[in-house]
C-alpha positions, 0 to 999 in steps of 0.5 A, spaced: 560 485 542 559 492 541 557 490 533 552 485 536 549 489 541 548 495 536 545 490 531 540 487 536 538 494 538 537 496 531 532 490 530 529 491 536 528 498 535 525 497 528 520 492 531 518 496 537 517 503 533 513 500 527 509 496 532 507 502 536 506 506 531 502 501 527 497 500 533 497 508 534 495 510 527 490 504 526 486 507 533 487 514 530 483 511 523 478 508 527 476 514 531 478 520 525 476 516 519 469 519 519 472 526 518 474 523 511 467 521 509 466 527 504 473 527 501 473 524 494 476 517 494 483 519 491 484 524 497 482 518 501 486 513 498 492 518 498 491 519 506 491 512 507 497 510 504 501 515 507 498 513 514 499 505 512 507 507 510 508 512 516 510 507 521 515 504 517 518 510 515 518 513 522 521 506 525 527 507 519 528 514 520 528 514 528 533 508 528 537 511 522 537 519 525 537 517 532 539 511 535 545 509 530 548 516 531 547 516 539 549 509 540 556 510 535 557 516 539 556 515 546 557 507 547 563 505 550 567 500 545 569 495 550 563 495 555 561 489 558 554 489 556 551 482 552 545 481 548 540 478 553 535 473 551 529 478 551 533 483 547 535 477 542 528 475 542 526 481 539 531 482 534 530 475 532 522 477 531 524 483 527 529 480 523 524 474 521 519 479 519 524 483 515 526 476 511 519 474 510 518 481 507 524 480 502 522 473 501 515 474 499 517 480 495 522 476 491 517 470 490 511 475 488 516 478 483 518 472 480 511 469 480 508 476 476 514 475 471 512 468 470 505 469 469 506 475 465 511 471 460 505 466 460 500 471 458 504 474 453 506 467 449 498 466 448 496 473 448 494 477 442 495 484 441 490 489 442 489 496 440 485 499 445 483 507 445 485 511 451 491 507 454 498 508 453 500 501 455 501 495 451 494 491 451 493 483 450 487 479 449 488 472 453 484 466 454 482 465 462 477 462 466 476 468 470 473 474 466 479 479 468 481 486 465 487 487 469 494 491 469 500 487 471 507 490 473 509 496 475 516 497 471 513 495 465 505 495 466 501 491 461 493 491 460 490 484 459 483 482 457 480 476 458 476 473 451 469 473 454 470 480 457 471 482 450 464 478 448 460 481 453 462 488 454 460 493 449 465 498 446 463 503 451 463 499 457 470 497 455 472 504 454 469 505 461 473 499 464 480 502 461 478 509 464 478 505 470 485 502 469 488 508 467 486 511 474 490 505 477 496 507 472 496 514 474 496 513 481 501 507 481 497 503 485 501 496 483 507 499 486 503 502 492 500 495 493 507 492 493 509 497 498 503 495 503 505 488 502 512 489 505 510 493 511 505 488 513 510 482 512 515 486 516 510 486 522 508 479 523 506 480 530 501 486 529 495 485 525 493 492 526 495 494 519 490 490 515 484 495 517 488 500 513 490 495 508 483 494 506 480 501 507 486 503 502 484 497 497 477 500 497 479 507 496 483 506 491 478 502 487 473 508 488 478 513 486 479 509 479 472 509 478 472 516 479 477 517 474 472 514 469 466 518 472 470 524 470 470 522 463 463 523 463 456 521 466 455 516 461 462 513 462 460 512 469 454 508 468 458 504 462 463 502 468 457 500 472 454 496 467 461 493 466 462 491 473 455 488 473 456 484 467 463 481 469 461 479 476 455 475 473 460 471 468 464 469 474 464 462 474 463 458 481 469 458 485 473 462 480 479 467 482 483 471 478 491 468 478 494 475 480 500 475 484 501 482 483 497 487 479 490 490 479 484 488 476 477 491 475 473 488 480 478 489 485 481 485 491 478 478 492 477 480 499 473 486 497 466 484 496 464 491 494 461 491 487 454 493 489 456 499 493 461 501 487 455 500 482 451 504 487 456 510 487 457 510 480 450 511 479 450 517 484 457 520 480 453 519 474 447 524 477 452 529 479 459 532 477 465 528 479 470 532 483 477 532 482 479 533 489 477 534 496 471 539 498 477 541 503 483 541 499 487 545 504 485 540 510 486 534 505 494 536 504 495 537 511 492 530 513 496 527 508 503 531 508 503 534 515 505 528 519 510 526 515 513 533 514 513 534 522 516 527 523 522 529 518 523 536 521 523 533 528 528 527 527 533 532 523 533 537 528 534 532 534 539 528 530 544 534 529 543 536 537 548 533 541 544 533 548 538 530 545 543 524 542 546 523 549 539 523 552 537 518 546 543 514 549 541 514 556 534 511 554 538 506 550 542 504 556 535 503 560 532 499 555 538 494 555 538 494 563 530 493 562 531 487 557 536 483 562 
């Protein structure tokens, strides 16, 4: 019973900590998100990714550094405590969320591997200037320019895209995709998906997911714009041409990857075009207007959290207090 009770507490704590932290951070972003309006999209995307993954990191570190040591050190091995229905239900929900996250990660990996294999079989190698990964031309109903995979990413370009875009527009589109490569957005997208799946009952993270998706696309646009004002205009032109050539009802077959038009849920092509035109009229900054403030927002919460947990984990008195709280939690869930 000692092991079963400990496992149930661990799972319930993971769900509780991450859920409460997700709600708090989502509320914080609604209130304080306007502070980042003058930031570059690169800085905003980094902050959003940090905030979105912080609840999962907080929950894992809190359980690993506080709850587990406190339980092992102070819980009697032969206590008469049992796993109550409420505690068992919380543990079951938490375990289900983790299982769904793992299942979807495996399913997405398999689907992506199959898609990549199919595209490689029918794809024609391309020589694309300005990108360091392999590129292929494929036949696809959707006019896509996409990077698929994060361990060995590849660039795929639909045949009709090569027909409707000028060489300058293709160069601009590739510069956009280079921005995704540099930021490792495919990997980040997978981590955000895992965080979302693990929290089945808390949908608050979707706000940050959407904000990060929009910011990551704008950050990749900024990467293209830094190649020159003309490149920004070429990318805007490419976005308009591709959007006009999407067949009615067609959607990209992309289980895991980033493509030029962004997520199908993001209807921001017009705003991206307007922003690119504005970037073309000014010098695109490579960082925030307030770099020190940006770093504080991005790294400050995580650093303070880690230091606090490490200090608490090495303090026997604090661990005993944590066990005291565990006992009260078990009693409250009877």
